[in-house]
N, C-alpha and C positions, 0 to 999 in steps of 0.2 A: 332193892329194886334194880341194881345194876344188871345182873344177868337176866332178870325177868323183863326189864326194859328192852334189852337186846332181842329177846324172843318175840316180844310184841312188835317191835319195829320191823323185824324180819318178816313176820306174818303180814303186817300191813303192806310192806314193800311188795311181797309176792302177790297179794291180792290186787294192788294197784297195777303192777306190771302186767298181770294177766288181763285185767280189764282194758288196759290201754294198748296192749300188743296183739291180742288175739280176739278173733270173733268167735266167741263161745258163750254158751249159756250155763256152764258149770265149771267150777274150779275144784280140783282135789288138792287139799292142803295137808301135807304131811308134816308132822311136828313131833318133837320129843318132849317138850314141856307141856304137861297135860292141861295147864291153865289156858293154853291157847284155844282149846275147844270148850273147856268147862265154863269160863266166864261168859262168852257170848250165848251159850246154851242155857244159862241160868242155873247151872249145877254147882257153881261156886259163887259166893258172895263177893262183890267188888268192894274192897275196902280202901282203895287208893284211887287218886285221880287218874293215874295211868290206866288202871284196869277198867274204871268207869268209862273213860274215853274210848278204850279199845272195844268194849262191849257195844257202845253206841255206834262206833265206826262200822263194826261187822254187821250190825243190824241194818244200817244204811246201805251197805254194800249188798246185803242179801235181798234188797229191793231191786237190785240191778242184775244179780247173778246168783245162782245157787252155789253155796260153798259147802263142800263135803270135807269134814275134818277126819284125819286118819292119824291116830297116835302110834308112833314108832318108839320102842324102848331105846333110850339113849345108851351109848357105850355098849351096845349089844352085838356089834359087828355088822350091823346093817350097812350095806355099801353106800347108799345115798346119804345116810345120816353121817357116816364118816367123812364123806366129801363136804357136806354142809359144815360140820365141825371144823374141818381143815380151813375152809375159806373164812369162817368166823374168826378163827385164831389169827389168820393172815391179816384180816381187816383190823383187828385190835392192834397187832404189831405195827401195821402201817400207820394207823392213827396215832399210836403212841410215839413212833419215830417222828412223825410230822410235828407233834406237839413239842417234843424235845428240840427239834430244829428251830421252831419258832421261838422257844424260850432262849436258846443259845443266841439266836439273831438279836433278840431284844436286849440280852445282856451285853452283846458286842456293841450295839448301837448306844446303849446307855453309858458305856465306858468311854465313848468318844466325846 
């Protein structure tokens, strides 16, 4: 669920951001992981809590705003997908480095 969880979190963030930042009645959500549209549309069965929660969340949001899902094939050279992948990798590295720094700090403090 690590990668899938990231995809779900990104989709939720994008929906929340658009709802809170813009006055619009429609969101076009582009995604490369097909489950992002299959779960809320009932085309895939939700087998995990994370996918069940995501499906419920999207249904609740669709009461507020129309969400149009657009699947983009990953690693196909799509410009915006490449940008999204770049920032996702940057975020993982940043989070990983922060975790390492926290662990090093704890080790330092524990030695004192």
